N, C-alpha and C positions, 0 to 999 in steps of 0.2 A: 890117301888113307891117314897120313899123319895130320893133315889139316882137319879131317873129320874128328879125330880123337881130341885134338886141341879144342875144337869148338864145343864138343861134348863136355870136356873138362871145365871150360870156362862157364858153361851154362849151369853145371852142377854146383860150382863154387858160388855163382850168383844166387842160386836157389837157397843154398845153405845160409848165405849172408842175409837173405831176405827173411828166412825163418828165424834166424838168430835175432834180427832186429825186431821182428814181430813178438817173439817171446820176451825180449827185453822191454818193449813198450807195454806188453801185458803185465809184466812184473811191476813196472813203474806205476801203472794204473792201479794194480792191486795194492801196492805199497801206499799210494796216495789215499785210496779208500780206507785202508787200515788206519792211516794217520788221522783222516777226518773222523772216523768212528771213535778213535781213542781221544781225540781232542774234544768231542762233543760230550756234554754232560748227560744227555738223555738220548737213547738210541731208539728211534721209531721212524716210521715213514708217514709223513703228514697226509699223503694221498690215500692211505689205507685206514686212517682213523675214522671210525663210524660213530663214536660217542665221545663227548668231551664233558667232564664234570668238574666244576670249580667250586670249592668251599673256602670261604674266607670271612671270618667273623660271622656277621648275620647273613652274609650272602651265601646262597646255595643255588646254583643254576646248572642246568644240563642242556646241551645241544646235541642233536642227532642229525646225521647226514642221510639224505634220501635223494637218489638220482642227482648227485653232484650239487644239491642244494641243502643248506643247513637250516634247521628250525629249532627254536627254543621250545622245550617241553616242560621246563621247570625254572622258576616258580610260576611262569605263565606260559601259555601256548601262543606263540607268535612267530612271525617270519624273522629269521636271523639274517644278518648281513653276511653273506658268505665270504666276502672279501675280508671283513674284520676277523672272522673265525680263522680263516686260512692265514691271515697275518699273525695271529696269536700262535698258531701251531708252528709256523715258520720261525717265529722268534724263539720259541722253546727249543726247536731243533738246533738253532745256531748258537745257543749258549755254550760257552766253552767251559770245560771241566777245570775247576780250581784245585786247591790242595785237598788231598784225601786224608781223612782222619779216621783211625780205628778206635772206637770207644773202649774203655777198659772192660774186660769180660766179667770181672768179679763185682763190678759196681751194681748195686740194686737198682739204680736209675741211671743207666749209662748215657741216655740221650737228654737228660734234664739240662746239663750245662749248655746245650745247643738249642734249647727250646723245642726239641723234637719229641719230648714226652707228651706234650700237649701242643701240637703244631698250630701255628697261627693261620695256616692255609694249606690246602691240598688240591692237587690236580690229578685227575684220573683220566687216562687215555685208554680206550678200548679199541684194539686193532685186531681185526679178524678173530674175535673171540678171546684174544689175550689181553689181560689187564695190566696196565703199567700205572702204578699209583706213586705220585711224587709228593713227599711231605716237605713243608717249608717251615723252618723254625725262626729263631730270633736273628737279629742282625749281628754282624761281627763287631768286636769292640770298637773298631775305627768307623763303623757305620757304612762302609763302602761295599759290604758283602752280606750275604745271608747263608745260613746253614741249611742244607737240604739233604735228603736221602731218599732212595727208592724203597718202598715198603718191604720189598723182598730181599733187600740187600742190607748188610750190617754197617757198611761204611758210610761215613758222613762226608759230604763234599762242601767246600766253601766256594760259592758262586758269587758273581758280581750282583750288586743290588738292582741291576736292570731287570732282573727277574720279576720284582714286585711291580715294576711299571707295566709289565705285560698283562697283569691281572686286571680284569674290568672292575670298575667301582660299583657297577650296578648292572642288572640285566639289560638296561637300555643301551649300554655301550656296545652290545652285540646285536641289537635289534636292527632290522632292515628299515631304512628311512625312505625307501622308495614308496611313492604313493600309487602310481599307476605304471604298469610295465607293458612293454610291447614295442613293436616297430611302427613308426608313424605311417609308413607306406602300406602296412598291412591292415590298417583300420578301415572299415567299410561302413560304419554307422556311428553317428554322434547325436545323442539326445541331451538337451539342456532344459531343465525346468527351473524357472525363477518365480518369485512372487508375481511377476507381471505376465507370465504365460509360459507356453510350451513351444520349444523349437526342436524340430527333427530334421536331420540331414542324413543322406546316404549317398553312396556312389552309384552312378548309373552303369549301364553295360560298357560304356567307353572309359570308365574309371574317373569321370568327372563328378564333382560333388554337386548335389541338388538339394534344395529345400523342399520338404514335403509337408511340414507344419510350421506355422499356421496357414501357409499357402504354398502353392507349387511354383517354383521359380529356379532359375539357374543360380548356383552359389559361386562365390569367388573361391576357387579351389586353393589359391595361394593363401588367402585369409584363413580358410578352414584348417589347412595344414599347419599354419603358424600357430593357431590356437591349440591344435592337438600336440604339437611339439612342446609348447609351453606347459601343457598339462603333464606330459610324460617327463618333463624335466623337473617338475615340482618335487621337493624333498620335505620330509617331516622335520620341523625345527626341534621339537621335543614331544615326549609322550606325556599326556595329561592324566588320563585315568583309564584303567582297564576294567572290564566287566560292568559296563554302564548299561542301565536299563532305561532310565528316564533321560530323554534327549532334549527336552524343553529348556533346561537351564543353560544349554550350550547353543541355543538357537538352531538346533538341528531337527526340530519337529517339522512336519510337512508344510506348515504355514510360512515359516520364515526362512527355510533353508534354500540354497541353490544346489541342485543335484545335476550331475553330469554322468552319462552312461557312454562308455566306449565299448565298441564291439568289433571283433574280428573273428572270422570264421575259423581261424587256426590259432594255436598257441595259447594266449591268455584268455580267449573267449570273451565273455561279458564282464566288465568291471564297472561298478557304480561308486561314485564318490559324492558325499554330501558336505557342504560348507556352510558353517553357521555364523554366529556372532564373533565380534572381535574380543580378544582376551581383555579383561578389565584393566590390567596394567601394562598391556603391550598392544597398542592399536595397530601395529604392523603385522600382527598375527591373528588368525581366526581359527576357530575350532573346526575340526574335520573328522569324518568317519567314513570308513570303507564298509560297504554292505556286508562283505564276507567276514568282518571282524567286529567285536564288541568293544573296541578300544577307541578312546578319544585322543586326537592328535592336535598339535598346534602347527599350522602351516602358514606360509606367507600370505598376507591379505591380497596381494596382487593376483593370486589365482581366482579369488572370488570376484575381484574387479574385472578380470578378463572374461569371466563367464556371465557377468551382469550386462548382457548386450541385447540389442534389439534384433529381430530377424533381418531388418534392412541392413544392419551392419555386416551381415554375412552374404548379402546378395552380390551377384556379379554386376558391376557397374558398367561393363561393356555391353553393347547391343549385339544382337545375334550376328555372328560372323557372316560376311558376304564375300566369299572367294571370287575374285574378279572373273576367273575363267568359268565359274559356275552360273553366272547371271546371263540369262538369255534375253530378257526384255525389261525395259525400264520405262515407266510412265510417270510424268509429273503434271499435276493439275493445280491451278490456283485461279479462282474466279472463272473467267472465260478463257484463260490461257492454258494451252495443252502442249506438252512436249512428249514425244514418244520415240524410243530407240529400240532397235532389234539388231541382233547379230546376223551377218550373212554367213554363207557356207564356209568362208575363210576365217570366220571369227572376228571380222571387222564390224564396227558399229555403223548402222545405217539409220538416219533420221527418217521416220515414217509419218510423223505429224509435227507441225502443221504443213510440212512439205516432204517430198521424197528427195533426199539428198545424202551424200556421204557425210558422216559425222566425224568430228575430231575425236579419235579414240582416247587420247590423253585427257581431254576435257570431260568425257563421260566417265572414264575410269577415276578421275580425280573426284568426281561427285560421289562415286561409290566408296572410294577410300575415305572421303570425309565422313561418310556414315560410320565407317569402322573406327574413326577417331573420336566419336562421341563418347563421353563419360558421364554417366548419370550422377547428379549431385544430390538428388532427393527422389523419394518415391511417393511423396505425399501430395501430388498435384490434385487438381479437382477430380472428384469421383466420376463426374460426367461433364464433358466439355462439348458445347455445341460446335457444329462445323464452322460457324463464324469465328469462334475463338481459335480454331486450328485450321486456317484456310488452305494450307498447302498439303496436297496428298501425294505420296510416293507409292507406286505400285511396282513391286519387284518380283519378277517371275524367274524361277530357276530353270536350268536346263534339264535337271532331273524331273521327269514328269510326275514322280511320286511326291516330290517336295511341294508343299502348299505355297502359293504366292504370299509375299509379305506385304501387308498394307500398313503404311505409316502416315500419321497425320502430324503436322508441325504447325506451330504458331508462336508468336512472341510471348514471353513471360510477362504477366501484367505488372509485376513488381521489380523484376530484375532484368534490366536492359541487356546485360551481358549473357543472358541465358535464354533458352527456349523451352516451350512445353511440347512434349511429344507423347503419342500413344501408339502402340502397335496392336493390330488386330483387335481393336476395341477395348484393350486394357486401359486402366486408369492412367491419366496423363502423368508423365515424369518430368521433372525439371532436369535440364541437362545443359552442359556447356555448348555453345553454338559455334562449330567450326565454320570458317568462311565458305560460302558457297552452298551450304545446306539449306539455309533459309533466306539469306540476304540477297543472293544472286537472282536477278530477274529472270523470268522464263522467256528469255530472248533466244530464238533459234540461232541467231548469228553467233552467240557465245559457244555453241556446241557444234556448229557446222564445220566441216573440214576446211582447213585453210589451203588444202591442195587444190588449186584452181584447175590446172591442166596436168594431165599425165599422158604425154605423147612419147611412145618409144622412138628412139633415135632412128632405128632401122626402117620405120614406116614413113619417114619424112622424105619427100621427093624434091621439094622446092621451097625456098625461103625468100620472102619479099620484105625488105625493110624500107620504110618510107618515113621521111621527116618533112617538115614544111619546105625545106630547101632542096633536098635531093632524095633519090631512092636507089636501092641496091638489090639486085636479084641474084640469088645463088641457086644453082641446080646441079644435081648429081650427073655424072657422066653416064649415059645410058648403057655404055658397054662395060665400064668398070664399077659403077656405083659409087665412085669417089667424088668428093667435093673438089672444087678448083684448088690448085696448089697454092694460090695466093690468098686463100681464105682458111687458114688452119684454125681460126677462132670459131668456125662453124660447129665443131664438135663440142666446144665449151658451151655455146648457146643451146644446143640440143640437150646437153646434160642438165641444164637449168630447167628445161621444160618437162623433165621426168623425175619428180613433179615440179611444177611451178607453184611455189608456196607464197601465199599472201602474208604480208605483215599483219594486216588486220582486215576484218570484214565490215562493210558499212551497210547502210540502209539500201533497200532496193531502188533502182532507177538513178540516173545521173541528175545532177543539179547544175545550175549555172555557176560558173567559176571553177568547175572541175577540169576544164580545158579539153573536153572531148570534141568540141567544134573544130578546133585546129590541134590535132594531137601532137604531142612531142615526139611520139613514135607510134607507128603502126606496123605490127609484125604479123604477116600473113603466112600461115603454114599450110602447104598443100601436101596431101598424103598420097601414097602410091595407090593406083587403081581407082582414085576418086576424081570427080570433076567438080567444077564450081569453085566457090571461094575458099573452101576448107575452113580452117580455124583462124580467126583474126583477133589478135590482142591489141588493144588500144591503150596507150599510156598518155595521161593528160598532165595537168599542172601539178606543181609541188604543193603539198599540204602546208608546208612552211619552208622558208628559205633553207636550202641544203638538206631538207628532210625527204620523207617518202613522197611518191607521186601517186595520184589517183590512177586507177586502171580498171578495165572492164573487158570482157570477151563479147564480141559482137554477137547479137542474138540472145544474150542472157541479160537478165535484169539485175545481177549482183554487181555491186561496185565494191572494190577493195583497194588496198594500197600495196605498193611494192617498195621494198627498201632500196636505198641507193646501191647496196652491194649486189642485190639481185639484178637491178637495172644495168649495172656495169657489165654483167655477164651476157646480157641480151644485145649489147652494142658491140660492133667491131672495135678494135683498138685504134685510137687516134681519130681525130675529126676527118682526116683525109679519106677514111673508108667510105663515107657517105657522099663523096664528091664525084 
């Protein structure tokens, strides 16, 4: 029971101490707030100010807040730069109170000594219907301060002269210098009209940019987005004239202007900007006007230069994408030569013309990748090119049955040997860089035929017969255990090389004198389980060069190929004694 009472007592004490600390912190915060309020010359909340009126000499301006945006309503109606207005209000709030002076009550002009009988400037803040008018008089004798008072207060305060620096010299100081507003990612249409013509771009269903005028084509989305970002980053250098009716003196009439329209379905909607002539004494600036406003601005000339572009400058210079996994059939024709490939059920390439044979997947895929590496350098090739000028035809069929086949014609550029001409689906020929293999590689089936000559699973081999001009060696599995002889551990290495046996290079069909097949360097006969006859026989002939690859062929097949010294070493038992 005693422990319970002690625990309760300690908890009560802790609670009281916590409450005491909380009250103390609250008192400290309140005291700090009272100090800040006492220190400040003007008491108001900048976030609640709805109207700001400034009068100074000939200047008389008014700003009004609407939905967290400020707008000038006097002497002109224009967008205000909210940051500048908020900065002014924040500066007023942070001004510290100076000396307090009580003017003599009996004086007929008590505020005259401070210049407050005829104030040089006035600031009016309207906050939730309450008006706070601040009058500013002359400078102090030392010039480092000014006399001010609030209109509803008799006291005069001496404030630092920084107050005068907060006052704008003209309405332009508070005007918004933004040309076009919005998020680049939200833009879905871009129209450009120049003296040379009209360009229209829009996003498609996939979010990619496309040209719709003066022709339909894929646009380079990165280039379009860079242009939009440049436009949105543009700022007004200075304000030239308000309330302008005649646009011709500024080059903003319909004949000479460059006009851009940005559109987004949300937020800022449609915005139109016109750019005209260069300023007479400032060639780096041009006149500009927003459709929604009747003011003339000066903006950097680089904006007009960026918009003075051709449609081709915005086109996608890549060719239509060909995902390797999506291509089902590829056919190449040139004169009388034809190569054709199709994918089998496992996705491997099979050569179907001019012969039926496994194809080299990497060789075929490299050809397709080379197509993806093409970059167009120009779009002004011949409007119509005879087939003789574009002799090579590529026919690419996609796995998706709904996707139309792609037909491409290629030919050498008549003037630029490092480029080619190409056209797709009958469109005008384009000049393009020529990746190796796209046009220069001959349509030789051996370049695309698989270099996997044999693919014999090790488990299917029952007997191996190695023969040289001097000796022969026969290996057979034990019928009971299926194991190779204990003194021939290299047999597994040999069989691993046969699955697959890969040629170093493929040669023309049929053997030739000098290849050494009349007296082979090595004859390797493979007998398979459950089969009779000769099985598969590999013949290795003479060296193509001293210490280099050797000619080889599979008996019964007309393909001649070469085997590297490394491959041949795996086909032979270790040491010369193995063949004795």
